[in-house]
C-alpha positions as CSV (number, residue, x, y, z in Angstrom):
1,M,110.3,161.0,108.8
2,A,107.1,159.2,108.3
3,K,103.7,160.8,109.2
4,T,103.0,157.9,111.7
5,E,106.1,158.8,113.6
6,K,105.2,161.3,116.3
7,Q,107.5,164.2,117.4
8,V,107.5,166.7,120.1
9,N,107.2,169.9,118.1
10,S,105.8,172.7,120.3
11,P,107.7,174.2,123.3
12,A,104.6,173.3,125.5
13,Q,105.0,169.6,124.8
14,K,108.7,169.7,125.4
15,K,108.0,171.4,128.7
16,V,105.4,168.7,129.6
17,L,107.8,166.0,128.6
18,D,110.5,167.4,130.6
19,L,108.1,167.5,133.7
20,A,107.1,163.9,133.1
21,R,110.8,162.8,132.9
22,K,111.6,164.7,136.2
23,S,108.7,163.6,138.2
24,S,108.3,160.0,136.8
25,I,104.4,160.2,137.2
26,M,102.4,163.3,136.7
27,R,98.7,164.2,136.9
28,P,96.8,167.0,134.9
29,R,96.7,168.9,138.0
30,D,100.5,169.0,138.2
31,L,100.4,170.7,134.6
32,Q,97.9,173.2,135.6
33,D,100.1,174.1,138.7
34,K,102.8,174.7,136.2
35,G,100.6,177.0,134.0
36,H,99.7,174.5,131.2
37,Q,96.1,173.8,130.3
38,T,94.3,170.4,130.5
39,I,95.8,167.7,128.3
40,S,93.8,165.9,125.6
41,G,94.5,162.4,124.2
42,D,96.0,163.9,121.1
43,F,98.3,165.8,123.2
44,I,99.3,162.9,125.2
45,S,100.3,160.9,122.1
46,K,102.1,163.9,120.6
47,A,104.0,164.4,123.8
48,K,105.0,160.9,124.1
49,L,103.1,160.2,127.3
50,E,101.5,157.1,128.3
51,K,98.6,156.6,130.9
52,V,99.9,154.5,133.9
53,G,96.8,154.9,136.1
54,R,93.6,156.8,136.3
55,G,94.5,160.5,135.8
56,M,98.3,159.6,135.8
57,Y,100.8,159.9,133.1
58,A,104.5,159.1,132.6
59,A,107.0,159.4,129.7
60,Q,107.0,156.6,127.5
61,S,111.0,156.5,128.0
62,A,110.6,156.7,131.6
63,E,112.2,153.9,133.8
64,L,109.7,153.3,136.5
65,S,110.8,152.0,139.7
66,E,109.4,148.8,141.7
67,H,107.6,151.2,143.9
68,Q,105.4,152.7,141.1
69,T,102.2,151.5,142.7
70,V,103.2,153.1,146.1
71,V,103.9,156.4,144.2
72,Q,100.5,156.1,142.5
73,A,98.7,155.4,145.9
74,A,100.4,158.5,147.5
75,L,99.3,160.7,144.6
76,R,95.7,159.2,145.0
77,V,95.7,159.9,148.8
78,P,97.8,163.1,149.4
79,H,97.6,163.0,153.2
80,G,97.5,159.2,153.5
81,V,100.0,157.1,155.3
82,M,101.1,153.7,154.0
83,C,100.7,151.2,156.8
84,L,100.6,147.6,157.8
85,L,101.9,145.0,155.6
86,S,102.6,147.4,152.7
87,A,104.8,149.5,155.0
88,L,106.8,146.5,156.2
89,C,107.2,145.3,152.6
90,F,108.4,148.8,151.6
91,H,111.2,148.9,154.2
92,D,112.1,145.1,153.6
93,L,111.1,144.1,157.0
94,T,109.0,141.0,155.8
95,T,109.1,138.5,152.9
96,Q,105.5,138.9,152.2
97,S,104.3,141.0,149.3
98,P,100.8,142.5,149.7
99,F,98.8,142.4,146.3
100,E,97.3,145.9,147.3
101,I,98.7,149.1,149.0
102,W,97.4,149.5,152.5
103,M,96.8,153.1,153.3
104,A,95.5,155.1,156.3
105,W,94.3,158.8,156.0
106,R,92.8,161.3,158.1
């Protein structure tokens, strides 16, 4: 295998990759909750993760759904509620498609 190809070698990298595949999108906070330390850029490339948003990572082989932006918004605003046109579009109650996610929070 050439040196340019990256492998997942350590058990920690395998656990992180498995977690990324299960949760589709993960944050460094999710790793800390599972007992891992903060991830670095080198660790991300070795674990075959890609950055999909600010502080959000997904497995490179993950098939992300059409609602990826909704998932990202929910992770950014933990107690938020998707509302207005975004909620209507999510539930297929309108033909309009908003260019941003509308959320309310308390």
